[in-house]
C-alpha positions, -999 to 999 in steps of 0.1 A, spaced: -210 719 577 -207 681 578 -229 663 602 -208 644 628 -217 608 633 -222 597 669 -195 574 683 -204 540 697 -191 529 730 -185 491 726 -181 485 763 -218 490 767 -227 461 744 -234 427 759 -227 394 739 -263 393 725 -258 429 712 -225 419 696 -240 387 680 -270 408 665 -246 434 652 -225 407 635 -254 391 620 -266 423 606 -231 430 591 -232 395 576 -266 401 561 -255 434 546 -223 418 531 -244 390 516 -267 416 500 -238 437 487 -223 405 472 -255 400 451 -276 376 470 -313 380 470 -331 387 503 -344 351 503 -310 336 498 -293 358 524 -320 348 550 -315 312 541 -278 315 546 -283 333 579 -304 304 590 -276 279 584 -253 282 612 -226 261 596 -221 289 569 -212 316 594 -175 327 594 -154 320 625 -155 356 635 -193 356 640 -196 325 662 -163 316 676 -156 280 685 -171 272 719 -147 258 745 -152 221 754 -168 224 788 -172 186 794 -141 169 805 -128 141 783 -123 118 813 -138 84 810 -170 78 830 -163 62 863 -189 35 869 -194 27 907 -208 -6 899 -178 -28 886 -193 -61 877 
């Protein structure tokens, strides 16, 4: 009889859990692609190398309005 894998409830994960799972998948894919452990960890340390699906673009939370100076000299 085949062993049944447990199902994962994705609603129970928070943002940190999802981030760590994505990093783990990224590491495993780097290793599968032939990178050594050292190179895979080095690439994981460089956030600019991450695909967009791991770290999405953060919204610009600062308004682009010019700074209003109260003291107009």
